[in-house]
N, C-alpha and C positions, 0 to 999 in steps of 0.2 A: 869620539866622545865616549867617556867611560860609562859603563852601565851602573846604575845607582841602586836598583832593586832586584832581588832574586826571588824566585819561587822555588821552594824545595819541598821534599817529602820527609816526614818524621821517620827516623830509623826504626822505631818500634811499631807504631800503629799505621804509618803510611799516610797520615793526615797532611793535607797541603797547607803550607804556611808561607808568609811573606817575611822578608828580612832585608835590611840594608846591605848592600855589597860591602864586604870587608868585615862584617860581623863575625866574630869567632865562634860564639855559642848561641844557642837558641833554646827556649823552653817551649815545648809543644803545647798549644792551647787545648788539645784534645785529651792527651794522656799524661800531661805534666812532666814528661821526661826532658831533662836538660842534656843536650848533646852538642858535639862539635859539628858545625855546618859542613866542614870538609869531609865528614863521614856520610853526609846525606846525598841523595840524588838531587841535583839541581836541574829543574825542568826548563827554566827560562831566566834570562838576564835582560832586564828592561831599563829604559831611560827615565821613566816617570812613574809615580805612584798611580796615576790615572790609568796608564797602560797596564800596569800590574793588576789593578783591581778588575779590569775588564777580562784579562786573560785568566785570572784566578777563577772568576765566575764561570767562564767557559770550561775550564778544566774540571771544576766541581760538578758541572752538569754531566760530563762524560764519565766521571769516577763512580763506580758502583757504591751504593749506600752501604754503610756498615750495618751489620745486623745488630739489633739491640737485644741484649740478653735479658731474659725475664728476671726480675728480682724476686728473692725469696720473701714471703710475708714475714714481718717481724712478729715475734711472739711476746 
């Protein structure tokens, strides 16, 4: 059976993202970078969206939280 969903990492910010297998490019929902998925690290290939959702949740729990940079007050 062919794997239908992939979990990958953004090449810029390292954010985790889901994509259909065979997709050429993806826009990161965190940093808005558009990149080729073949440049990304693929963490998993799964058969269903439900499996992908569960695994993505587990991976996000293990991933260290990004540090939020303080914003400058507007003048």
